[in-house]
PANU-704968 format. One record per residue (C-alpha): residue in one letter; x, y, z. Coordinates in steps of 0.02 Angstrom, whole numbers. Layout:
<atoms>
<atom res="A" c1="X" c2="Y" c3="Z"/>
...
</atoms>
This chain:
<atoms>
<atom res="M" c1="-1281" c2="2189" c3="13439"/>
<atom res="K" c1="-1421" c2="2294" c3="13369"/>
<atom res="E" c1="-1590" c2="2213" c3="13339"/>
<atom res="K" c1="-1571" c2="2221" c3="13149"/>
<atom res="E" c1="-1394" c2="2207" c3="13086"/>
<atom res="H" c1="-1356" c2="2237" c3="12902"/>
<atom res="L" c1="-1230" c2="2131" c3="12807"/>
<atom res="L" c1="-1158" c2="2185" c3="12641"/>
<atom res="I" c1="-1083" c2="2043" c3="12539"/>
<atom res="I" c1="-968" c2="2095" c3="12397"/>
<atom res="G" c1="-964" c2="1946" c3="12280"/>
<atom res="L" c1="-830" c2="1903" c3="12154"/>
<atom res="V" c1="-971" c2="1826" c3="12049"/>
<atom res="W" c1="-1157" c2="1794" c3="12069"/>
<atom res="P" c1="-1175" c2="1632" c3="12169"/>
<atom res="E" c1="-1215" c2="1476" c3="12067"/>
<atom res="P" c1="-1247" c2="1340" c3="12198"/>
<atom res="N" c1="-1281" c2="1209" c3="12064"/>
<atom res="S" c1="-1121" c2="1248" c3="11968"/>
<atom res="S" c1="-986" c2="1257" c3="12101"/>
<atom res="A" c1="-947" c2="1222" c3="12283"/>
<atom res="A" c1="-906" c2="1407" c3="12303"/>
<atom res="G" c1="-1085" c2="1451" c3="12254"/>
<atom res="G" c1="-1153" c2="1326" c3="12379"/>
<atom res="R" c1="-1041" c2="1396" c3="12515"/>
<atom res="M" c1="-1103" c2="1573" c3="12482"/>
<atom res="M" c1="-1284" c2="1516" c3="12497"/>
<atom res="N" c1="-1237" c2="1428" c3="12660"/>
<atom res="L" c1="-1169" c2="1591" c3="12730"/>
<atom res="I" c1="-1322" c2="1688" c3="12675"/>
<atom res="S" c1="-1436" c2="1562" c3="12762"/>
<atom res="L" c1="-1330" c2="1570" c3="12921"/>
<atom res="F" c1="-1347" c2="1759" c3="12932"/>
<atom res="Q" c1="-1532" c2="1757" c3="12890"/>
<atom res="Q" c1="-1559" c2="1635" c3="13034"/>
<atom res="Q" c1="-1482" c2="1768" c3="13146"/>
<atom res="G" c1="-1607" c2="1897" c3="13081"/>
<atom res="W" c1="-1482" c2="1997" c3="12979"/>
<atom res="E" c1="-1535" c2="2100" c3="12829"/>
<atom res="I" c1="-1423" c2="2062" c3="12680"/>
<atom res="T" c1="-1371" c2="2156" c3="12525"/>
<atom res="F" c1="-1270" c2="2064" c3="12392"/>
<atom res="A" c1="-1169" c2="2172" c3="12273"/>
<atom res="T" c1="-1051" c2="2120" c3="12134"/>
<atom res="S" c1="-966" c2="2192" c3="11981"/>
<atom res="A" c1="-989" c2="2028" c3="11887"/>
<atom res="A" c1="-1114" c2="2009" c3="11746"/>
<atom res="E" c1="-1272" c2="1910" c3="11781"/>
<atom res="S" c1="-1262" c2="1727" c3="11732"/>
<atom res="E" c1="-1388" c2="1600" c3="11670"/>
<atom res="H" c1="-1373" c2="1486" c3="11821"/>
<atom res="M" c1="-1359" c2="1616" c3="11961"/>
<atom res="A" c1="-1465" c2="1594" c3="12117"/>
<atom res="D" c1="-1621" c2="1702" c3="12134"/>
<atom res="L" c1="-1563" c2="1800" c3="12285"/>
<atom res="E" c1="-1710" c2="1921" c3="12281"/>
<atom res="A" c1="-1828" c2="1773" c3="12303"/>
<atom res="R" c1="-1730" c2="1728" c3="12459"/>
<atom res="G" c1="-1752" c2="1900" c3="12534"/>
<atom res="V" c1="-1581" c2="1967" c3="12486"/>
<atom res="D" c1="-1565" c2="2139" c3="12406"/>
<atom res="T" c1="-1449" c2="2141" c3="12255"/>
<atom res="L" c1="-1349" c2="2275" c3="12168"/>
<atom res="Q" c1="-1231" c2="2286" c3="12019"/>
<atom res="I" c1="-1076" c2="2388" c3="12063"/>
<atom res="E" c1="-923" c2="2447" c3="11968"/>
<atom res="I" c1="-739" c2="2433" c3="12011"/>
<atom res="N" c1="-635" c2="2592" c3="12012"/>
<atom res="S" c1="-791" c2="2698" c3="12036"/>
<atom res="S" c1="-827" c2="2825" c3="12173"/>
<atom res="D" c1="-1012" c2="2781" c3="12153"/>
<atom res="F" c1="-976" c2="2635" c3="12268"/>
<atom res="N" c1="-917" c2="2756" c3="12403"/>
<atom res="Q" c1="-1085" c2="2844" c3="12403"/>
<atom res="F" c1="-1179" c2="2679" c3="12400"/>
<atom res="V" c1="-1088" c2="2602" c3="12549"/>
<atom res="N" c1="-1091" c2="2766" c3="12646"/>
<atom res="N" c1="-1280" c2="2774" c3="12627"/>
<atom res="L" c1="-1301" c2="2590" c3="12671"/>
<atom res="Q" c1="-1187" c2="2596" c3="12825"/>
<atom res="P" c1="-1181" c2="2407" c3="12848"/>
<atom res="S" c1="-1135" c2="2332" c3="13016"/>
<atom res="M" c1="-1023" c2="2208" c3="12927"/>
<atom res="V" c1="-951" c2="2182" c3="12753"/>
<atom res="L" c1="-905" c2="2008" c3="12690"/>
<atom res="F" c1="-782" c2="2001" c3="12545"/>
<atom res="D" c1="-800" c2="1850" c3="12432"/>
<atom res="R" c1="-616" c2="1805" c3="12402"/>
<atom res="F" c1="-465" c2="1916" c3="12420"/>
<atom res="M" c1="-485" c2="2000" c3="12249"/>
<atom res="T" c1="-643" c2="2090" c3="12305"/>
<atom res="E" c1="-559" c2="2146" c3="12466"/>
<atom res="E" c1="-418" c2="2220" c3="12361"/>
<atom res="Q" c1="-542" c2="2315" c3="12253"/>
<atom res="F" c1="-666" c2="2373" c3="12384"/>
<atom res="G" c1="-589" c2="2348" c3="12557"/>
<atom res="W" c1="-505" c2="2518" c3="12566"/>
<atom res="R" c1="-666" c2="2604" c3="12511"/>
<atom res="V" c1="-763" c2="2514" c3="12648"/>
<atom res="A" c1="-630" c2="2560" c3="12778"/>
<atom res="E" c1="-638" c2="2742" c3="12723"/>
<atom res="Q" c1="-828" c2="2760" c3="12714"/>
<atom res="C" c1="-881" c2="2639" c3="12853"/>
<atom res="P" c1="-736" c2="2629" c3="12976"/>
<atom res="D" c1="-843" c2="2545" c3="13109"/>
<atom res="A" c1="-904" c2="2405" c3="12996"/>
<atom res="I" c1="-826" c2="2235" c3="13031"/>
<atom res="R" c1="-731" c2="2173" c3="12878"/>
<atom res="I" c1="-738" c2="1984" c3="12849"/>
<atom res="L" c1="-642" c2="1893" c3="12713"/>
<atom res="D" c1="-711" c2="1728" c3="12649"/>
<atom res="T" c1="-557" c2="1651" c3="12568"/>
<atom res="E" c1="-659" c2="1505" c3="12491"/>
<atom res="D" c1="-491" c2="1419" c3="12475"/>
<atom res="L" c1="-313" c2="1484" c3="12475"/>
<atom res="H" c1="-287" c2="1540" c3="12296"/>
<atom res="C" c1="-100" c2="1555" c3="12324"/>
<atom res="L" c1="-93" c2="1371" c3="12375"/>
<atom res="R" c1="-189" c2="1317" c3="12221"/>
<atom res="R" c1="-77" c2="1419" c3="12105"/>
<atom res="A" c1="86" c2="1362" c3="12185"/>
<atom res="R" c1="30" c2="1181" c3="12166"/>
<atom res="K" c1="-18" c2="1213" c3="11986"/>
<atom res="T" c1="157" c2="1281" c3="11951"/>
<atom res="A" c1="234" c2="1125" c3="12027"/>
<atom res="V" c1="127" c2="1012" c3="11916"/>
<atom res="K" c1="175" c2="1113" c3="11762"/>
<atom res="Q" c1="358" c2="1095" c3="11808"/>
<atom res="D" c1="333" c2="908" c3="11841"/>
<atom res="R" c1="400" c2="913" c3="12018"/>
<atom res="P" c1="330" c2="889" c3="12194"/>
<atom res="F" c1="252" c2="1039" c3="12280"/>
<atom res="V" c1="339" c2="1102" c3="12437"/>
<atom res="K" c1="267" c2="1231" c3="12555"/>
<atom res="E" c1="411" c2="1350" c3="12520"/>
<atom res="D" c1="341" c2="1367" c3="12342"/>
<atom res="L" c1="209" c2="1480" c3="12419"/>
<atom res="L" c1="341" c2="1606" c3="12467"/>
<atom res="R" c1="385" c2="1631" c3="12283"/>
<atom res="E" c1="207" c2="1663" c3="12225"/>
<atom res="D" c1="152" c2="1845" c3="12199"/>
<atom res="T" c1="-26" c2="1788" c3="12237"/>
<atom res="T" c1="33" c2="1738" c3="12411"/>
<atom res="K" c1="85" c2="1916" c3="12451"/>
<atom res="R" c1="-83" c2="1983" c3="12394"/>
<atom res="E" c1="-189" c2="1852" c3="12483"/>
<atom res="I" c1="-94" c2="1856" c3="12648"/>
<atom res="A" c1="-100" c2="2047" c3="12647"/>
<atom res="S" c1="-288" c2="2037" c3="12622"/>
<atom res="I" c1="-304" c2="1918" c3="12770"/>
<atom res="Y" c1="-207" c2="2039" c3="12881"/>
<atom res="R" c1="-310" c2="2190" c3="12825"/>
<atom res="S" c1="-473" c2="2100" c3="12869"/>
<atom res="D" c1="-541" c2="2089" c3="13046"/>
<atom res="L" c1="-576" c2="1903" c3="13023"/>
<atom res="S" c1="-546" c2="1778" c3="12883"/>
<atom res="L" c1="-651" c2="1622" c3="12855"/>
<atom res="I" c1="-546" c2="1468" c3="12818"/>
<atom res="I" c1="-633" c2="1314" c3="12749"/>
<atom res="S" c1="-496" c2="1185" c3="12779"/>
<atom res="E" c1="-401" c2="1132" c3="12935"/>
<atom res="Y" c1="-248" c2="1104" c3="12827"/>
<atom res="E" c1="-253" c2="1286" c3="12773"/>
<atom res="M" c1="-280" c2="1345" c3="12952"/>
<atom res="Q" c1="-121" c2="1254" c3="13002"/>
<atom res="L" c1="-26" c2="1317" c3="12851"/>
<atom res="L" c1="-69" c2="1499" c3="12887"/>
<atom res="A" c1="-11" c2="1479" c3="13067"/>
<atom res="D" c1="148" c2="1381" c3="13032"/>
<atom res="L" c1="214" c2="1462" c3="12873"/>
<atom res="F" c1="151" c2="1640" c3="12894"/>
<atom res="G" c1="130" c2="1656" c3="13082"/>
<atom res="I" c1="-49" c2="1720" c3="13070"/>
<atom res="E" c1="-131" c2="1721" c3="13240"/>
<atom res="D" c1="-290" c2="1625" c3="13280"/>
<atom res="K" c1="-383" c2="1786" c3="13321"/>
<atom res="L" c1="-377" c2="1835" c3="13137"/>
<atom res="L" c1="-443" c2="1666" c3="13075"/>
<atom res="C" c1="-604" c2="1567" c3="13093"/>
<atom res="Y" c1="-619" c2="1386" c3="13037"/>
<atom res="L" c1="-786" c2="1371" c3="12948"/>
<atom res="P" c1="-804" c2="1215" c3="12838"/>
<atom res="F" c1="-958" c2="1157" c3="12744"/>
<atom res="M" c1="-1113" c2="1159" c3="12855"/>
<atom res="L" c1="-1217" c2="1009" c3="12802"/>
<atom res="S" c1="-1371" c2="913" c3="12853"/>
<atom res="K" c1="-1349" c2="744" c3="12937"/>
<atom res="I" c1="-1372" c2="589" c3="12828"/>
<atom res="N" c1="-1513" c2="491" c3="12910"/>
<atom res="E" c1="-1584" c2="317" c3="12881"/>
<atom res="D" c1="-1726" c2="382" c3="12772"/>
<atom res="T" c1="-1598" c2="457" c3="12653"/>
<atom res="I" c1="-1491" c2="299" c3="12651"/>
<atom res="T" c1="-1638" c2="185" c3="12607"/>
<atom res="Q" c1="-1675" c2="293" c3="12454"/>
<atom res="W" c1="-1500" c2="272" c3="12380"/>
<atom res="P" c1="-1482" c2="151" c3="12233"/>
<atom res="S" c1="-1396" c2="-10" c3="12284"/>
<atom res="F" c1="-1226" c2="-71" c3="12222"/>
<atom res="S" c1="-1306" c2="-178" c3="12086"/>
<atom res="E" c1="-1423" c2="-36" c3="12032"/>
<atom res="R" c1="-1276" c2="79" c3="11998"/>
<atom res="D" c1="-1168" c2="79" c3="11842"/>
<atom res="H" c1="-1010" c2="160" c3="11779"/>
<atom res="F" c1="-902" c2="304" c3="11841"/>
<atom res="V" c1="-938" c2="489" c3="11860"/>
<atom res="M" c1="-835" c2="648" c3="11869"/>
<atom res="I" c1="-912" c2="816" c3="11909"/>
<atom res="G" c1="-850" c2="994" c3="11915"/>
<atom res="N" c1="-855" c2="1164" c3="11830"/>
<atom res="F" c1="-747" c2="1157" c3="11673"/>
<atom res="R" c1="-689" c2="1337" c3="11700"/>
<atom res="H" c1="-604" c2="1285" c3="11862"/>
<atom res="K" c1="-425" c2="1245" c3="11811"/>
<atom res="P" c1="-398" c2="1099" c3="11933"/>
<atom res="N" c1="-554" c2="1016" c3="11862"/>
<atom res="W" c1="-500" c2="1037" c3="11682"/>
<atom res="D" c1="-326" c2="970" c3="11722"/>
<atom res="A" c1="-407" c2="819" c3="11807"/>
<atom res="V" c1="-513" c2="784" c3="11652"/>
<atom res="R" c1="-360" c2="788" c3="11539"/>
<atom res="F" c1="-258" c2="682" c3="11659"/>
<atom res="M" c1="-401" c2="556" c3="11667"/>
<atom res="R" c1="-419" c2="551" c3="11478"/>
<atom res="A" c1="-234" c2="534" c3="11439"/>
<atom res="E" c1="-167" c2="425" c3="11579"/>
<atom res="V" c1="-298" c2="347" c3="11691"/>
<atom res="W" c1="-450" c2="300" c3="11586"/>
<atom res="P" c1="-356" c2="190" c3="11461"/>
<atom res="L" c1="-292" c2="86" c3="11608"/>
<atom res="I" c1="-468" c2="67" c3="11681"/>
<atom res="R" c1="-537" c2="14" c3="11511"/>
<atom res="E" c1="-404" c2="-121" c3="11496"/>
<atom res="K" c1="-481" c2="-207" c3="11647"/>
<atom res="L" c1="-662" c2="-151" c3="11623"/>
<atom res="P" c1="-689" c2="-139" c3="11434"/>
<atom res="Q" c1="-877" c2="-104" c3="11454"/>
<atom res="A" c1="-854" c2="34" c3="11584"/>
<atom res="E" c1="-908" c2="212" c3="11549"/>
<atom res="L" c1="-853" c2="377" c3="11624"/>
<atom res="H" c1="-982" c2="517" c3="11621"/>
<atom res="I" c1="-909" c2="690" c3="11654"/>
<atom res="Y" c1="-1029" c2="828" c3="11707"/>
<atom res="G" c1="-996" c2="1012" c3="11734"/>
<atom res="S" c1="-1049" c2="1188" c3="11688"/>
<atom res="Y" c1="-962" c2="1292" c3="11555"/>
<atom res="V" c1="-901" c2="1153" c3="11441"/>
<atom res="T" c1="-766" c2="1221" c3="11325"/>
<atom res="R" c1="-734" c2="1174" c3="11144"/>
<atom res="K" c1="-575" c2="1086" c3="11197"/>
<atom res="A" c1="-673" c2="982" c3="11323"/>
<atom res="K" c1="-802" c2="932" c3="11192"/>
<atom res="Q" c1="-660" c2="866" c3="11083"/>
<atom res="L" c1="-623" c2="735" c3="11218"/>
<atom res="H" c1="-798" c2="660" c3="11200"/>
<atom res="K" c1="-767" c2="481" c3="11139"/>
<atom res="P" c1="-919" c2="368" c3="11166"/>
<atom res="E" c1="-832" c2="226" c3="11076"/>
<atom res="E" c1="-702" c2="228" c3="11215"/>
<atom res="G" c1="-830" c2="249" c3="11354"/>
<atom res="F" c1="-777" c2="430" c3="11383"/>
<atom res="Y" c1="-927" c2="548" c3="11388"/>
<atom res="I" c1="-920" c2="738" c3="11408"/>
<atom res="E" c1="-1099" c2="769" c3="11466"/>
<atom res="G" c1="-1099" c2="954" c3="11510"/>
<atom res="R" c1="-1204" c2="1029" c3="11647"/>
<atom res="A" c1="-1309" c2="907" c3="11749"/>
<atom res="A" c1="-1490" c2="958" c3="11776"/>
<atom res="D" c1="-1479" c2="870" c3="11945"/>
<atom res="A" c1="-1300" c2="838" c3="12004"/>
<atom res="Q" c1="-1353" c2="729" c3="12150"/>
<atom res="E" c1="-1456" c2="620" c3="12035"/>
<atom res="V" c1="-1312" c2="582" c3="11916"/>
<atom res="V" c1="-1189" c2="554" c3="12059"/>
<atom res="S" c1="-1313" c2="438" c3="12146"/>
<atom res="Q" c1="-1332" c2="331" c3="11990"/>
<atom res="A" c1="-1144" c2="303" c3="11972"/>
<atom res="R" c1="-1051" c2="166" c3="12063"/>
<atom res="I" c1="-889" c2="265" c3="12086"/>
<atom res="C" c1="-846" c2="450" c3="12084"/>
<atom res="L" c1="-674" c2="491" c3="12013"/>
<atom res="A" c1="-579" c2="650" c3="12059"/>
<atom res="P" c1="-396" c2="637" c3="12007"/>
<atom res="L" c1="-351" c2="815" c3="12058"/>
<atom res="R" c1="-167" c2="856" c3="12038"/>
<atom res="F" c1="-179" c2="1031" c3="12111"/>
<atom res="G" c1="-306" c2="1135" c3="12205"/>
<atom res="A" c1="-348" c2="1196" c3="12379"/>
<atom res="G" c1="-493" c2="1206" c3="12502"/>
<atom res="L" c1="-624" c2="1070" c3="12523"/>
<atom res="K" c1="-683" c2="980" c3="12368"/>
<atom res="G" c1="-871" c2="997" c3="12356"/>
<atom res="K" c1="-882" c2="858" c3="12226"/>
<atom res="L" c1="-814" c2="731" c3="12351"/>
<atom res="V" c1="-925" c2="789" c3="12492"/>
<atom res="E" c1="-1073" c2="780" c3="12373"/>
<atom res="A" c1="-1024" c2="602" c3="12324"/>
<atom res="M" c1="-1028" c2="552" c3="12508"/>
<atom res="Q" c1="-1199" c2="635" c3="12525"/>
<atom res="C" c1="-1257" c2="525" c3="12380"/>
<atom res="G" c1="-1182" c2="364" c3="12451"/>
<atom res="T" c1="-1056" c2="354" c3="12309"/>
<atom res="P" c1="-879" c2="300" c3="12357"/>
<atom res="N" c1="-737" c2="391" c3="12270"/>
<atom res="I" c1="-559" c2="378" c3="12210"/>
<atom res="T" c1="-458" c2="538" c3="12229"/>
<atom res="T" c1="-285" c2="607" c3="12266"/>
<atom res="K" c1="-206" c2="674" c3="12425"/>
<atom res="I" c1="-248" c2="849" c3="12367"/>
<atom res="G" c1="-428" c2="797" c3="12330"/>
<atom res="A" c1="-451" c2="721" c3="12503"/>
<atom res="E" c1="-361" c2="861" c3="12596"/>
<atom res="G" c1="-454" c2="931" c3="12746"/>
<atom res="I" c1="-608" c2="821" c3="12728"/>
<atom res="A" c1="-591" c2="661" c3="12830"/>
<atom res="G" c1="-488" c2="717" c3="12980"/>
<atom res="D" c1="-439" c2="558" c3="13073"/>
<atom res="F" c1="-574" c2="452" c3="12991"/>
<atom res="E" c1="-542" c2="319" c3="12860"/>
<atom res="W" c1="-573" c2="382" c3="12683"/>
<atom res="S" c1="-735" c2="344" c3="12590"/>
<atom res="G" c1="-645" c2="258" c3="12447"/>
<atom res="S" c1="-462" c2="264" c3="12402"/>
<atom res="I" c1="-326" c2="399" c3="12396"/>
<atom res="K" c1="-197" c2="375" c3="12259"/>
<atom res="D" c1="-87" c2="497" c3="12161"/>
<atom res="K" c1="-10" c2="397" c3="12018"/>
<atom res="A" c1="-112" c2="353" c3="11863"/>
<atom res="R" c1="-84" c2="165" c3="11879"/>
<atom res="N" c1="-130" c2="165" c3="12064"/>
<atom res="I" c1="-287" c2="269" c3="12033"/>
<atom res="A" c1="-342" c2="150" c3="11895"/>
<atom res="D" c1="-308" c2="-7" c3="11998"/>
<atom res="A" c1="-402" c2="62" c3="12148"/>
<atom res="A" c1="-550" c2="112" c3="12038"/>
<atom res="V" c1="-562" c2="-60" c3="11959"/>
<atom res="Q" c1="-549" c2="-152" c3="12125"/>
<atom res="L" c1="-680" c2="-44" c3="12212"/>
<atom res="Y" c1="-796" c2="-55" c3="12061"/>
<atom res="Q" c1="-797" c2="-245" c3="12072"/>
<atom res="N" c1="-796" c2="-275" c3="12260"/>
<atom res="E" c1="-969" c2="-251" c3="12335"/>
<atom res="T" c1="-914" c2="-287" c3="12514"/>
<atom res="V" c1="-777" c2="-155" c3="12513"/>
<atom res="W" c1="-892" c2="-36" c3="12418"/>
<atom res="H" c1="-1022" c2="-43" c3="12558"/>
<atom res="K" c1="-887" c2="-16" c3="12689"/>
<atom res="K" c1="-825" c2="139" c3="12598"/>
<atom res="Q" c1="-1003" c2="203" c3="12580"/>
<atom res="K" c1="-1024" c2="192" c3="12770"/>
<atom res="Q" c1="-861" c2="289" c3="12793"/>
<atom res="G" c1="-933" c2="429" c3="12688"/>
<atom res="I" c1="-1088" c2="436" c3="12798"/>
<atom res="R" c1="-977" c2="444" c3="12952"/>
<atom res="I" c1="-870" c2="584" c3="12881"/>
<atom res="I" c1="-1023" c2="691" c3="12837"/>
<atom res="N" c1="-1113" c2="660" c3="13002"/>
<atom res="E" c1="-964" c2="680" c3="13118"/>
<atom res="R" c1="-863" c2="811" c3="13024"/>
<atom res="F" c1="-986" c2="927" c3="12937"/>
<atom res="A" c1="-1160" c2="903" c3="13010"/>
<atom res="K" c1="-1113" c2="1014" c3="13156"/>
<atom res="P" c1="-1214" c2="1171" c3="13194"/>
<atom res="E" c1="-1077" c2="1222" c3="13317"/>
<atom res="Y" c1="-968" c2="1283" c3="13172"/>
<atom res="G" c1="-1095" c2="1416" c3="13129"/>
<atom res="D" c1="-1126" c2="1454" c3="13313"/>
<atom res="H" c1="-939" c2="1478" c3="13340"/>
<atom res="F" c1="-928" c2="1599" c3="13194"/>
<atom res="I" c1="-1074" c2="1702" c3="13259"/>
<atom res="R" c1="-991" c2="1709" c3="13431"/>
<atom res="R" c1="-831" c2="1772" c3="13350"/>
<atom res="I" c1="-930" c2="1912" c3="13267"/>
<atom res="T" c1="-1011" c2="1958" c3="13433"/>
<atom res="E" c1="-839" c2="1968" c3="13514"/>
<atom res="L" c1="-776" c2="2078" c3="13372"/>
<atom res="V" c1="-921" c2="2198" c3="13394"/>
<atom res="E" c1="-880" c2="2216" c3="13578"/>
<atom res="E" c1="-692" c2="2240" c3="13559"/>
<atom res="L" c1="-662" c2="2299" c3="13381"/>
<atom res="D" c1="-546" c2="2443" c3="13426"/>
<atom res="T" c1="-434" c2="2333" c3="13533"/>
<atom res="H" c1="-434" c2="2197" c3="13401"/>
<atom res="R" c1="-377" c2="2319" c3="13267"/>
<atom res="V" c1="-245" c2="2403" c3="13377"/>
<atom res="Q" c1="-167" c2="2234" c3="13413"/>
<atom res="N" c1="-165" c2="2191" c3="13227"/>
<atom res="F" c1="-23" c2="2311" c3="13187"/>
<atom res="T" c1="25" c2="2221" c3="13026"/>
<atom res="G" c1="-152" c2="2239" c3="12963"/>
<atom res="R" c1="-158" c2="2425" c3="13002"/>
<atom res="M" c1="10" c2="2451" c3="12918"/>
<atom res="L" c1="-48" c2="2362" c3="12760"/>
<atom res="Q" c1="-212" c2="2458" c3="12763"/>
<atom res="H" c1="-115" c2="2621" c3="12773"/>
<atom res="H" c1="-9" c2="2578" c3="12621"/>
<atom res="T" c1="-160" c2="2516" c3="12525"/>
<atom res="M" c1="-246" c2="2682" c3="12556"/>
<atom res="A" c1="-91" c2="2771" c3="12493"/>
<atom res="S" c1="-68" c2="2669" c3="12334"/>
<atom res="T" c1="-222" c2="2572" c3="12277"/>
<atom res="K" c1="-334" c2="2720" c3="12317"/>
<atom res="Y" c1="-242" c2="2839" c3="12201"/>
<atom res="M" c1="-218" c2="2710" c3="12064"/>
<atom res="S" c1="-405" c2="2677" c3="12069"/>
<atom res="R" c1="-443" c2="2864" c3="12058"/>
<atom res="W" c1="-324" c2="2880" c3="11910"/>
<atom res="I" c1="-413" c2="2737" c3="11821"/>
<atom res="E" c1="-582" c2="2816" c3="11859"/>
<atom res="E" c1="-528" c2="2983" c3="11786"/>
<atom res="K" c1="-452" c2="2896" c3="11635"/>
<atom res="N" c1="-616" c2="2805" c3="11601"/>
<atom res="R" c1="-723" c2="2963" c3="11602"/>
</atoms>
């Protein structure tokens, strides 16, 4: 590769590492490329936000762009990036064909964050009060869009082993189009462990997560209506403190201090509030990807109670750092038992350390991704020729999305 490669990241939103796992993941990727000496430009059509990261201070150029605007064509043609990373499939839909047209030699990477089609199919199943089955994905319009985006891209980053397997088994997507890249974390060492509050120094329960994220909001309502009353029956003095950015009016209405149910809003220091709690609760009934809130709880030495969907893709073959339950009564019983049993609590804390250190504190994940990029640079033409489905979808995107976008642009003048 050239001495100074240039990466263009097209973001769905400005990254907010203290508000969401997606924001933290984006900052992880930026750091990984900066370690390789890449120059980076971050562009997005989203409005600036109060809690966005200061990318300029980190040496990243930033730019506000517009959808359905030929100004982007001129911008990307002048920039001529070596690689373009699309933050979720929606940005690839909007800008991928423009990049392919203006910079045909640029490698196109899709960071899925999580499979949106999986999250939405599971949400539909919850709404219909029935179990999710994988075939539900085949009925989702989002699935068609997201899988098409994966095929059009040279490589797609997948954060969860479960989703890697799903893409291979259900959709027949070949390994050469996918790269498993989970959270890349620092190892938990003894110095960190000795700074954690002890079992007796911790009180109450905590939930954390952006209120705009639909799985989080559903979990809060499920907790309020079905789980928390059962916990309070056994632990009448217990409190649940719920933290997250973008608290809605509906969420504030659930704030009931007299029932030990606190809607706290954004945490100034998420790790601090999670470290002070004895148990982290995450009763997620739908969702996808890796749950940053649970990984963060392990990094804080806080055992958790979650669902199968919450735990998905995190522990591998290791024992869970708490308990995995799906029914309200079982979640409540597990929470009460773990809250009161110091011996089991310490055992679960150690499991969290093991999961972080042996599953995610691995520099080889980043090294493997960089190797995949190097291979793509060397054999991009062959790679694309062999991806006939991707070329076919790119052709039809050029023939449809392109002209729809131009029509919208003319209409807006």
